[in-house]
MIDO-254998 format. One line per 4 residues: number of its first residue (from 1); their letters; for each residue y, z, x of C-alpha. Coordinates in steps of 0.25 Angstrom, whole numbers. Layout:
N
NUM) a) Y:Z:X | ...
# end
This chain:
61
1) mple) 276:797:321 | 288:805:324 | 287:816:334 | 292:830:332
5) tlel) 291:834:347 | 287:827:360 | 285:834:373 | 281:829:387
9) lerg) 275:840:396 | 273:838:411 | 261:847:415 | 260:844:430
13) pllv) 255:830:432 | 252:830:417 | 260:825:405 | 258:830:391
17) lrwr) 265:823:379 | 265:831:367 | 270:828:353 | 271:833:339
21) aseg) 273:825:327 | 273:828:312 | 259:822:311 | 253:831:323
25) hgvl) 254:832:338 | 249:826:351 | 247:828:366 | 246:817:377
29) lfwp) 242:821:391 | 245:812:403 | 239:813:416 | 247:809:428
33) dtlp) 238:797:431 | 238:791:417 | 253:791:416 | 261:783:426
37) rgrr) 274:789:432 | 282:779:424 | 275:782:411 | 277:797:413
41) relr) 292:795:415 | 292:786:403 | 285:797:395 | 294:808:399
45) lavr) 307:800:395 | 301:796:382 | 298:810:378 | 312:815:383
49) ahav) 318:803:374 | 310:808:362 | 315:822:365 | 330:818:366
53) srka) 329:810:353 | 323:821:345 | 334:831:350 | 345:821:348
57) etva) 346:825:333 | 351:839:337 | 363:834:345 | 377:833:338
61) p) 382:818:336
# end
């Protein structure tokens, strides 16, 4: 399903992934011991890539 918003928040040692879609919304909470450092970085990069691709429409060609 296409997402309208995707947000990654760092709350101290916790990561909170929130999203909203036309069909609803969701939240995932990651504790530091359940998400390895490499996966945490991968998640941050994926969220940034999504944010960039969503905003690309507003840039002039």
